[in-house]
N, C-alpha and C positions, 0 to 999 in steps of 0.2 A: 323337506325332511330336515329335522333339527336334532340336536343332541338330547339325550335322555335327561330329564330332570327328576330328582327325587320328590317324594311326597305329592305326586299327582296320581290320579285314579289307578293306574296299573302298577304302582309301586316298583317301577324300574324294570326295564326289559330292553332287548335289542330288536329292532324292526328291520325287515328286509323289504325294499321297494323295487318294483320293476316298471320301466317306462314303456308304454305302448301308445303310439299315435300322439306323442307329445304330452301325455298325462301319466303321472306316477300312481301306481296301484300298490297297495300293501300286499306283499306276497306271503310273509310269515312273521310271527312274533315268537321270540324266545325269552322266557323268563330267567331270572337269576337261578343259579344252581343252589344257592342257599336262601332260606326264607327271609333272612335278615336284610337281604338286598345289598350286602357289602362286597360280594365277589364280582370280579370282572368276567365277562363272557364274550364269546365271539362265535362266528359261524363261517365256514368255508363253502362257497357256492361257485358253480360254473354254468352259466346259461348262454349257449352259443347264439349270437345274433341279437341279444337284448342288452340294453343298458341296465346295470344293476348296482345298487348302492347298499352296502352293509354298514350300519352304524354301531360301533362297539359301545358297550356299556361304560359309563363313567360314574364317578362319585365326587364328593367334595375334595378328595385328595388327588390332585392332578398327576402325582407320580405313579398312580395306579393305572394310568392310561398307557397301555403298551401295544395295543393292536393297531394296525394301520387301517385307514379307510381306503378302499379300492373300488374302482369301477371296472367291472369285468366286461371286456368286449374283445372279440378275436381280431387280430390283425389280418388284413387281406393281402396276399401275395399273388402275383401272376406267374403261372407255370413257366419255367425256363428263365425267369428273371429274378435277380436279387431284389429283396425288399429292404430299403434303407429307411430307418425310422429315427428321426431326430429326437433330441432330449425332451423337447416340449410335448412329444407324443410317446415318449419311451415308457419303460416299465415303472419308473418312479414318478411319472407325471401325476398320478392319483394317490400316491402314498404319503402318509404323514407319520412321523415318529415322535419320540419324546420332544417336549417343547424346547425350542432354541437349539436343537441339534440337527445338523444337516445329514442327509442320507446319501449313501452310495450303494450301488448295485454290484452283486457278484453272482456269477453263474453257479447254480447248485447242481444241475444235471443238464446234459446236452440234449438237443432235439432227438427225437426218435428216428427221424428220416433225414433231415437236412443238416446244415451247418449254421452256427450262429456265432457272431463276434459281438459280445456284450461289453459296453464301456461302463465305467464307474458312474457316469452321469445318467445312466438309464437308456441311452441311445444304443441301437444295435443294427446289425446287418444280418439278415437271414437269407440264406441261399438254398433254395429247394433242389433236390436231386433231379437229374435229367429225366423227363417223362413222368414225374410225380404229380399227382393231383389228389387232394384230400386234406385231412387235418393233421397237423404236426404240433407237438408241444415241447416246451422246455421249462425248467424251473430256475428261479433265482432267489436270492435273499437280499433284503434291504438291511443295511447296517448303519449305525451311528456310533459315536464314541462309547456309549454305554449300553447299547441295545442291539439285538439281532433278531430279525423276524424268522418265523418258520418259512420253509420253502414255499414260494407262491408259483402257481402255474401260469404260463403264458401260452395262449393258443394262437396258432397261425393257420389260417385257412388258405390253402393254395388252390386257386381257381384257374380254369382255362377258359377265358372269355375271348381269346384272340383267334381269329380265323387263320387258316393256313396261308402262307405266302406262295403265290403262283409265279412260276418262271416260264417264259416262253422262248428262252434262248436269245439268239441274235437276229431274230426276224426283223425287228424294227419297223419303220414306216416307209422305207425306201422301195423303189421299184427294182425288181429282179428280172434277169433275162433267162434263167433256167428254172426248171421245176424245183419246188422248195420242199425240203424235209422238215416237218414240224416235230420238235421234241418238247414235250410238256413235262413239268415236274412241279412238286409242291413240297413245302417244308413246314413243320409245326413243332412246337415245344413238346407236345405229347406224341401223337402219331397221326399221320394222314390216313384216313380210312378209305377215301374214294376220290378219284379225279375223273371228271366227265367233260365231254366237249360236244359241240354241234355247230353246224352252219347257222348263222344268225337267223336265216329265213326258215330253218327247219324247226319242228316242234319236238322231235324225239332226241333225247340225250344218248350219247354212246359212251360206254366205259373206256377210258384210255388205258391201253395195255402196252402199246409199243409205238414208236414214231410212225408217222404217215406222210405221204407225199401229196402235194397240191400241184396239179398240172393245169388247172383251169386258168385261161387267159383273163386278164382284167383284175378287178379288185374283189376278193372274197373275204367276207367278215365272219369270224368265228367267235363263239362264246365258250368260255371255260368256267367250270366251277369245281371247287375242292372242299371237302368236308373232313373234319377230324373226328376222333372217336367220341368227343363231347357234343357233337352236333353243330359246332361253329362252321359256317360256310362262307367262303369268299368267292367272288365272281370277277371275271375279267373278259374284256372283248379285245380282239386284235385283228388286224387286216393283213392279208397276204396280197401283195401287188405283183403280178406276173405279166411280163410283156416279152415274148420271144420273137416277135416279128421285127424285121429290119425296116427302117424308114428308107425312103428314096428322095432324091432331090432333083428338081428340074430348074435349069438356069437359062437366062437369055443368051442368045448366040453371040452377042457382042457387048463388050463393055469398053468405055472410054475414060480417060483421065488425063490429068496434067501433072507434071512434076511439081511437087510442093502443094498440090491441090488435093482434090478428092476424086475417087472412082465411084461411078454410079452403076449399080448392078441390081438386076431383078432375079428373084428365084422363088421357088415354092417347095416346101418340105411336105412330102406325102407320106402319111402313116395311117392306114385304115383302122388299126386298133392301138391308138397311141397310149404309151405308158406315161401319161401326163400331157398337158397341152404345150409343152415346150421342148425344144431341141437346140443343141449347140451346132453351129455351122463353122467349119474351118475352110478358109479360102487360101489356096497356095498359088503362087505364080511360078511357072516353069518357062525356061528358055531352052528348048531341046529337052534333054532329060534332067537338066540341072535345076534344082529349086533355087529361086532367087529371093524368096521371102514369103511370109504368111501372116495371117491375122485370124482371130477367132471372134465370132459374134455369139455372145451368150444368150440363152433363153429366148430363142426366136419361135414365134407361134407356128404351129404345124397346121397343114391343110388350109393355108391362106397365102395368096400372092403377096410377096413382100418386095419392096424397093428400098435399098440401103445405100447411103453415101458413106464411104469409108476413106480414111487417109491413104493417099498414094504411097505405097511402101517400096516401090521399085524405080529404077532409072528409066528414062525415056526409051521406048522400043516396043516391039511386038512380043506378046507373051500368050501363053495358054493358062487360063485360070482353071483350077480344079477345085470343086466344091464338094465337101463331104459333110454328112449330118450324123450326129450321135444323139440318140434319145435319152430320156431319163433313166432307162434301165441299162444303158450302156451299149445298146445295139448300134452297129455301124452299117451303113448301106453297102451293098455288094458292089455297085458300080458308081463311080463318082461322076458328077455332072461337070461338063467342061464348057468354057466360054473363051472367046478370043478377046484379049485385052490389048488395047493400043494406048500407049502413054506418049504424049507429045511434050 
């Protein structure tokens, strides 16, 4: 598209072009209001979602060129989030005024729904109201030292393309020793329409209405989905790990060691439904009822016979070793295993 030139076939006019699929198509032709072709003309248009160019009429006198050239395209904002537009994409980015005069923008009328902060260079920040989805408009004027445009409309389309954010509370991925109460929630810039859940192995979704308890031992995987009123849907999977069973420990009847050396001891952690393959073992040495020292072996394999050599942490003498196990869920055994320790 180029400027109008006099004395060619159509004798002067304004042409409107719309781009579709990368190709410009002539949308309309507007002739001069006067037959002599000496008047300036213009047209105001608003086509949502299309690129649009309006070429104002000109003649041999450049001072008569007063209308701006604009490309009309709505700005896209996300619901619940401010839209920040820099000057290179702002309201003046497609405006031209009189030759050799710079333009500045001023707000003519505020948005119908949201708020806008318009800078002189054409940049602006638009903030949609909470929960709003749809089209909003505001108007501005372009100014130079000798010229002022008529109010021009800026269209902002507020879309909601973000799915709700799902929150499963403080369940996490750790093992737990007591039945778990699951509390689900979802948040969205507009409004959450529905929250559903199911066990991952099940096919049927259930509407979430209130917290529910999980008492099943072991690992249970759940699926959750939440939808907003625009149909955006988010999905999440989480696991509940529950182990309420206490482990037990079996130890060798006798252990020996030397001062400044090592103690050799054998033991087995028994856990029929383990909350993970590991458990911590604490070894304490008693002389009578008085504790003489202790050490802890971290992350020992369960359901397996183990032999460990540990630093001798007591003076020479005869002691009673007490072994206790604690699994990943925090369960401790009811009865400790004991062994006789002789340190030379």
